[in-house]
C-alpha positions in Angstrom: -22.7 -29.7 -30.8 -26.4 -29.7 -31.7 -27.1 -27.4 -28.7 -24.4 -25.0 -29.8 -25.8 -25.0 -33.3 -29.3 -24.4 -32.1 -28.1 -21.5 -29.8 -26.3 -19.9 -32.8 -29.5 -20.1 -35.0 -31.6 -18.5 -32.2 -29.0 -15.8 -31.7 -28.9 -15.0 -35.4 -32.7 -14.9 -35.6 -32.9 -12.5 -32.6 -30.1 -10.2 -34.1 -31.9 -10.2 -37.4 -35.2 -9.3 -35.8 -33.7 -6.5 -33.8 -31.8 -5.1 -36.8 -34.9 -5.1 -39.0 -36.8 -3.2 -36.3 -34.2 -0.5 -35.8 -35.3 2.9 -37.3 -33.4 3.8 -40.4 -30.9 6.5 -39.9 -32.0 9.6 -41.9 -29.9 10.5 -44.9 -27.3 13.1 -44.4 -27.7 16.5 -46.0 -24.4 18.4 -46.0 -24.6 22.2 -45.9 -21.7 24.7 -46.1 -21.9 28.4 -45.4 -19.2 30.5 -47.1 -18.6 33.8 -45.3 -16.3 36.4 -43.8 -16.9 38.6 -40.7 -20.6 39.6 -41.2 -21.5 36.0 -41.9 -19.7 34.9 -38.8 -21.8 37.3 -36.7 -25.0 35.8 -38.1 -23.6 32.3 -37.7 -23.1 32.9 -34.0 -26.4 34.6 -33.5 -26.5 36.1 -30.0 -24.7 33.0 -28.5 -21.8 35.3 -27.4 -24.3 37.2 -25.3 -25.1 34.1 -23.3 -27.8 32.4 -25.3 -25.9 29.3 -26.5 -29.0 27.9 -28.2 -29.3 30.8 -30.7 -26.5 30.1 -33.1 -26.9 28.5 -36.5 -25.2 25.2 -35.5 -27.3 24.9 -32.3 -30.6 25.6 -34.2 -29.7 22.7 -36.6 -28.8 20.5 -33.7 -32.2 21.1 -32.0 -34.1 20.6 -35.2 -32.3 17.3 -36.0 -33.2 16.0 -32.6 -36.8 17.1 -32.7 -37.6 16.0 -36.2 -35.1 13.1 -36.6 -33.2 14.8 -39.4 -29.6 14.5 -40.3 -28.7 18.0 -41.5 -24.9 18.7 -41.1 -24.0 22.4 -41.4 -20.4 23.7 -41.4 -18.9 27.1 -42.2 -15.9 28.0 -44.2 -14.0 31.2 -44.7 -14.2 32.0 -48.4 -11.9 33.2 -49.8 -9.0 33.3 -47.4 -6.9 36.4 -47.2 -3.9 34.5 -48.5 -3.2 33.7 -51.2 -6.4 34.9 -53.0 -7.3 38.0 -51.0 -10.1 39.0 -48.5 -12.6 39.7 -51.3 -16.0 38.0 -51.8 -17.7 40.4 -54.3 -19.4 39.4 -57.5 -16.2 39.5 -59.5 -14.5 37.1 -57.0 -17.2 34.4 -57.1 -17.2 34.8 -60.9 -13.4 34.6 -61.0 -13.0 31.5 -58.8 -16.1 29.6 -59.9 -16.5 30.5 -63.6 -13.3 32.0 -64.9 -11.1 29.4 -63.2 -13.6 26.5 -63.0 -12.4 22.9 -62.8 -11.4 20.1 -60.5 -8.3 21.9 -59.2 -8.5 24.7 -56.6 -7.8 28.2 -57.7 -5.3 29.9 -55.4 -6.2 27.3 -52.8 -9.9 28.1 -53.0 -12.4 25.4 -54.0 -14.2 25.7 -57.3 -17.8 24.7 -57.6 -16.7 21.3 -59.1 -15.0 20.7 -55.7 -17.7 22.1 -53.4 -20.6 20.4 -55.1 -18.8 17.1 -54.7 -18.8 17.6 -50.9 -22.0 19.5 -50.1 -25.7 19.3 -51.0 -26.4 22.9 -50.1 -24.1 25.9 -50.6 -24.8 29.2 -48.9 -22.7 32.3 -50.0 -22.7 36.0 -49.5 -20.8 39.3 -49.9 -19.2 41.6 -47.4 -20.7 45.0 -46.9 -18.2 46.9 -49.2 -20.2 45.2 -52.0 -22.5 48.2 -51.6 -19.8 50.7 -52.5 -20.9 50.8 -56.2 -19.4 53.3 -58.5 -20.8 54.9 -61.7 -20.8 52.6 -64.8 -17.9 52.8 -67.2 -18.7 53.4 -70.9 -17.9 49.7 -71.6 -18.9 47.0 -69.0 -16.2 44.4 -68.4 -17.0 41.0 -66.9 -13.4 40.6 -66.0 -13.1 43.8 -64.1 -12.9 44.1 -60.3 -14.4 47.6 -60.5 -17.7 47.7 -58.6 -20.3 49.0 -61.0 -23.8 47.9 -61.7 -23.0 46.8 -65.2 -20.0 44.7 -64.2 -22.0 43.2 -61.3 -24.8 42.2 -63.6 -22.5 40.5 -66.2 -20.8 38.6 -63.4 -24.1 37.5 -61.8 -25.4 36.3 -65.1 -22.3 34.2 -65.7 -22.6 32.9 -62.1 -26.2 32.0 -62.6 -25.4 29.9 -65.7 -22.6 28.2 -63.8 -24.8 27.4 -60.8 -27.5 25.8 -63.1 -24.9 23.3 -64.2 -25.2 21.6 -60.8 -28.9 20.8 -60.5 -28.5 18.4 -57.6 -27.0 21.1 -55.4 -29.1 23.9 -53.9 -27.5 27.3 -53.7 -28.6 30.0 -51.3 -27.4 33.5 -52.0 -27.8 36.4 -49.6 -28.7 39.7 -51.0 -25.7 42.0 -50.3 -25.1 43.6 -47.0 -25.9 47.3 -46.6 -23.8 49.9 -44.8 -24.6 52.5 -42.2 -25.1 56.0 -43.5 -21.7 57.2 -42.4 -19.9 54.6 -44.5 -21.5 55.0 -47.9 -22.5 57.9 -50.1 -26.1 58.3 -51.0 -25.3 57.6 -54.7 -23.5 54.4 -53.8 -26.4 53.3 -51.5 -28.9 54.0 -54.3 -27.0 51.9 -56.7 -26.7 49.1 -54.2 -30.5 49.1 -53.7 -31.0 49.1 -57.4 -28.7 46.1 -57.8 -30.2 44.0 -55.0 -33.7 44.8 -56.4 -32.5 43.6 -59.8 -31.2 40.4 -58.2 -34.6 39.7 -56.7 -36.8 40.8 -59.6 -34.8 39.8 -62.6 -31.9 37.6 -61.9 -33.7 35.2 -59.6 -35.9 32.7 -61.4 -38.5 30.2 -60.3 -38.2 26.4 -60.4 -34.5 26.1 -60.3 -31.8 25.3 -57.8 -30.9 28.9 -56.8 -32.6 30.6 -53.9 -32.3 33.9 -52.1 -32.2 35.1 -48.5 -33.0 38.9 -48.4 -30.4 40.0 -45.9 -30.4 43.5 -47.4 -34.1 44.1 -46.5 -33.5 42.8 -43.0 -30.7 45.3 -42.5 -32.5 48.3 -44.1 -36.2 47.4 -43.5 -36.9 49.1 -46.8 -34.7 52.1 -46.2 -31.5 53.1 -47.9 -29.0 52.4 -45.2 -28.2 49.7 -42.6 -30.2 50.9 -39.6 -28.0 52.2 -36.8 -29.8 50.3 -34.1 -28.9 47.0 -35.8 -25.3 47.9 -36.3 -22.4 47.6 -33.9 -22.2 51.4 -34.0 -23.2 54.3 -36.4 -19.7 54.0 -37.8 -19.4 50.2 -38.1 -21.5 48.2 -40.6 -21.2 44.9 -38.8 -24.4 43.6 -37.3 -24.8 43.7 -33.5 -25.7 40.6 -31.5 -29.3 41.6 -30.9 -29.9 41.9 -34.7 -27.9 38.6 -35.3 -30.1 36.8 -32.8 -33.2 37.6 -34.7 -31.7 37.3 -38.2 -30.1 33.8 -37.5 -33.6 32.3 -36.8 -34.9 33.7 -40.1 -31.9 32.3 -41.9 -32.4 29.0 -40.3 -36.1 28.8 -41.2 -35.2 29.8 -44.8 -32.6 27.1 -45.1 -34.9 24.4 -43.8 -37.7 25.5 -46.0 -35.5 25.5 -49.1 -34.2 22.0 -48.3 -37.6 20.6 -47.5 -40.1 22.6 -49.6 -38.0 24.5 -52.2 -38.6 27.7 -50.3 -42.3 27.7 -50.8 -43.3 28.2 -47.2 -41.2 31.2 -46.3 -40.7 34.7 -47.7 -37.3 35.9 -49.0 -36.4 37.1 -45.5 -37.2 33.7 -44.1 -40.4 34.6 -42.4 -42.9 31.8 -42.3 -46.0 32.7 -44.3 -48.2 32.6 -41.2 -45.8 34.4 -38.9 -45.6 38.1 -37.8 -43.2 40.5 -39.3 -39.5 40.7 -38.3 
């Protein structure tokens, strides 16, 4: 009996010693990327061209292993075609997250109250028809789906106030996707550039929980249209795999920098401050 008791004591001491010397598991940071088709292209990077290591999930997997992090990223179609509709423009984020806020989904789509309960970082974007911006109406209307500069600005201002209500969550917004020249009028493209510049220069503020990734600049490189060599074709405004393979690395670096340094060590396109241009 004494031998058995002594053995048990020794066993418990050894187990306690081993447990105390085990490295602590890093805290989980949960990230969600809300997107449609353009976002899916960037999510996959150029993995579909045979480079399985160049997708957003694989970049996170490699980073977690190298730096002992526990960043868990997932993607989600938002919103779905049914019942809400395949629309992710300024009105739609405003409509779901501000106009219909609360603990219950709106047309099966999660509100911010739901999403922020599940995720530490929320990334969201618009599809490229966001850049088909029409002339302003005499009276701006925050509840209008009509794509105008004035309506967009009202909806974005309301969105900003809503996002600030969740200071423990970091939000990463892409500047809107551009379109190839054949798919947009010059007037629409000029309004799109004006809006995205307003987002960067006026809407975005320092020292809060809202961050930008300047996808628009990556697609246009300072021009007015999505560059044909980056698109699937001169008539299709979806990014091609070569562009996606470069852009996904910049997005990844931007996300990591926002999580770890509040975005201080990268530019808005995700370029590290000591790196060469895209």
